[in-house]
Each structure stands twice: as structure tokens, then as C-alpha cells.
N, C-alpha and C positions, 0 to 999 in steps of 0.2 A: 707236708701234712696230708694224710689221706682223708678226704672229706666223706668217704663212704658213700659215694654217689654212683659207683659203677653199675651200669645196666638200668639206671633210672630213666624214665621218659619225661622229657620236659618240652613244653611249648614256650617259645620266646617270640613275643610280638615286636614288630618294628626292628627285625633282625637283619635288615639289609645293609646297615651302616651304623657308625657311631657306637653308642653304648650297647644297643641291641646286638650288633655284630660281635662286640667284645664279650658280651654275656654268652652268646651262642658258642664262641670259640673256647671260652674258659670252661664251660660245662662239658663240651666235647672232650677237652683235655682231661677232664675228671672221669671220663668213661660214660657220660650221659648220652643217650639217644635223643638228639635234639630235632624238634619240628619247628622250623623257622618260618614265621609269617611276615610278609612284607609285600608292598606293591611291586617291587623290583629287587633284583639281586645283582650286584656287581662285585666280582672278586671274592665270592663266598666259597670257601673250601667245603665241598659237599660230602667229604668223607665223614660219615657219622652224623650228617645233617640232612634232613628232608626239607628242601625249600618249597614253600607253598605260596604262590603269588596270589594275594588277596588284598582287597581294600577293607581294612579293619574299621574304618569309619562308616562303612555301609552297614545297615542293620543286620544283614545276613552274613557279613564277612566273618565275624568271630565264630559263629556256629559252623561255617564251612571249614575253618581252620581246625577246630576241635574234632570235627568228623574225620578229617584227613589223618589226624594223629591217632584217633581210636581205630581207624581202619588199618593203619600201618603197624601199630604196636599193641592195640587192645586195651590200653589204659593211659592215663596221664597222671604222673606222680607230682610234677612240678609245673606251675604256671608262672611265667615272668611277664607281667603286664608292663611292657616298656614303651610301646608305640606312643608317640606324642609329637608335638611341635608347637612353635610359638611364632607369631607374627608381631614383631615390635611395633608399637603404636607411637607415632611421633606427633599426633594431633590432639592428644588428651582424650578424655571420655567422650567428648562431643564427636570425635572422629571414629568411634567404635559403635557400629549399629547392632541391632538385634541379630542379624545374620552372622556377624563376626563372633558374637558370644555363642551362638548356636554351633557354628563350625568348630570353635575351640572346645566346646563341651563334648561334641560328637567324637572328636579325635582323642582328647585327653582324659575324658571321664567315661562316656558311654561305651567306648571300645573296650575299656578295662572291665566295666560292669558287665557287659554282654559276654565277654570271653570268660569271666569268672562264673557267670550263670551257666554257661555251656559246659564247663568242666565239672561242676559240682555234683551232677548226678552220678558220675563215675566215682568221684572221690568219696562221696557219702556212702555209696554202696560198699566200698572197700574199707571205710573208716580210716582213711589215710590220705594225706596230700599236703602240699605247701603252695601258697600263693605269695609271690613277692611282687610288690608294685614299685616301679621306678617313679618316684614322685619328684619333688623339687623344693628347695628352700623357699621358693616363691609362694608356696602354700601357706606359709606362716610368718616369713621374715620380711620386715619392712615393705608392706604392700606398696606397689609401684604402678602408677597409671600407665606407664610405658609397656607393661605386660599385663594389663588389668584382666583381660578375659582368660589368659593362660593361668594367672594366679587363682582366679575363681574356680576354674576347672580342676586345678591341682588340689585346691583346698577341699573340693567336693570329693575327690578321689581319696584323700587322706582320711576324711571323716568316714567315708564308706568302708575303708579298710579296717579302721578301728572298731566300728560297730560290728562288722562281719566277724572279726576275730573273736568277739565275745560269744556270738551265736555258734560259731563252728568249732571253737576250742574243745568243748565236750565231745565232739564227734570225731576228734583226732585230726582235725585240719587246722593248720597254722596259717595266719595271714600277717605279713609284715610289710614294711615300706622302707625304701632307701631314698634319702633326700639329698641329691647332689647340689652343690653350688655351681658356679661356672665350670664347665667341662670343655676340654679341647676337642670339640666336634664342630661340624658345619653349622649347627644351631647357633653357636656363639661366634665362630671364626670364619665361616664360609662367606662367599662373595655377597650374599644377601642376608647374612646372619645379624645377630644383635649388635656386634661391634661396628660392622659396616653401616648398618641402617642408622644407628644413633650418631655415628661419626659423621656421616653425610649430612644428617639433619642439623647438627650443631656446628658443622664446619671444622670440627677438631680433627676429623679423620679417624679411620678405624684403628690405627696403631695407638693413638692416644686413648681411645676408649678401652682397648685391650690392656694397656698399661695401667690405667686407672683401676680396672676391675682386678687385675693381679695384685696391685698394691693394697687393695682392701682386705686381702687375705694374709694371715700371719705367715704362711709359707711363701708368699710372693709369687705364686704360680697357679695355673689352672689345674684342676684334677684331670687325670687321664681316664679314658674309657675303661682301661684294664683295671684301674683301681676301684672303680664302681663295680665292675664285674666280679672282682674278688669278694666284695661284701655280699653281693647277690648270691654267689655260689655258696658262701658260708651259711647265709640265712636259709638257703634251700636244703642244706645238708642236715643229717641227723645230729651233727655236733651242736647245732642250735635248736635241739629238740624241744626245749622249754621256752623258746622265744616266740611270742606272738603278740600282736597289737602294737609292737614297737615301731618307731620311725628312726632309722639309723642315718645320722647326718654325716656327709662327707663333703666338706666345704673349705678345706684349708684354713680353718679358723675364721671364716667370714662372720659367722654368728657368734657374737661375744657373750651373750647371756647363757646362763646355765640353769 
């Protein structure tokens, strides 16, 4: 299927690995000129991708990334707010201080808000643009003190996207979100990821936590980064031209309610 994205210009945040890298690669395969923002890049194919090393949690980071895209291409058609991270909490709410909430909000919410703000001047002037936020089922599904600060930040991002979609829709700018469940990335499966952290804390081990998480999904497996990227690319395309304000869930059937 041709997604009609050839020669579009996209910014992808957190594009050095995981979901962000998969999104950058998928968009590039669709003919998009990708500007990839990350603190570091390992193994990124730079053909059709402009890598920009930047700390997106820093207040000036998002603006510097958008400036690099505008300098290179003169416009930004698509913004994918993907950068994020979670620190699993094994000590409950009492073990999560103000600084932990602030750090999570800076990375998971403020980075997206600031990057969105930075691209809007260009998008509004042209009356065209798409913003896709990579959110999480933790923003609404079974609130869990083990990821309490992450869930709060992602809930803020989801509410922000919904509110902004109403304001920007009449201006020709769409805002959508994608909410993955567990994805086969370092965030879940890495040496210091969710499975390893909770597995060590409980004594059950990482393999047991991974197996339990997979069993909670109807498909019995984790989502792949490429599967998330495919939805992001579709939502960014003209084929989804009347989709805005929506939160597309990809979770292997983890969320049972409809």
C-alpha cells in the first residue's frame, strides 16, 4: 500500500533505538525525509535520515531539533513524539520522590509538549501538519504504582494530545496518539528493563516476569517495534486524513474492555 508520504519531512524523537528507530526506518522506506533526534545513535542507517544528537529532556533540546529540521528541509510535515522512558519502582509510592516525578514528566511529557510547540509555527503558517504521539496503555489501563510516575506523565501527554486536536483541527493539523502495551525493546526486556527489575525484586527472575506479561495478552507475545511503527506511519499519512484526537491501542489484546 502506498501511504503517499514520498518527500514529506518528519521529525522523530527518541530515534536512536527501539520504537523510535523502527519509526524512522519505516518512514524512510516510505520516502520520507527523516530528522532523527536522540542523545546517541548506534547502527542508524543515515541514508535519508539526518541524525541530530540532542537531549530532548533539556528545555532547549526540542527547539534545537526543530531548528535543525527547518534549516535542512525548510518545513516539518510530520512530528512523531516518541522519546520516553520508565524507571520501574519496586518500593511503592514512598520510594518515588518529587525529583522522580519531575524527571519522568520532563522526559515523557514536557519533551513532547515543547517539540510540539516548536513545530506549530511552521505548521500553522502552511495550514498542514500531523503530530503523532507514542503514548502507552499505562496512561489509562490498570494504574500501577510500579510505574506510577511514568503513567502520570503518559496520562498528561494523552490529555494534552486530545485537547490540542480540537484546537488545531480547524487549522488543518491533526494530532493522534498510539498506545502500545508491552513492546520487545530494552525498556521491557533489557538488562535493566521492567522484566529484569521486577524479576530481581520479587525473586522470580526476568524470564518469569516476561512470561507472565506475555500470557496476559491474547496473542501471547510482545508487540514488535515495527508493528508500532506501521501504525504511526499510517496515522501520519494522508490515508488517515480524517483521523484526529484518537488513541490507537496496540497491545496484543491486553486491554479487555471496549
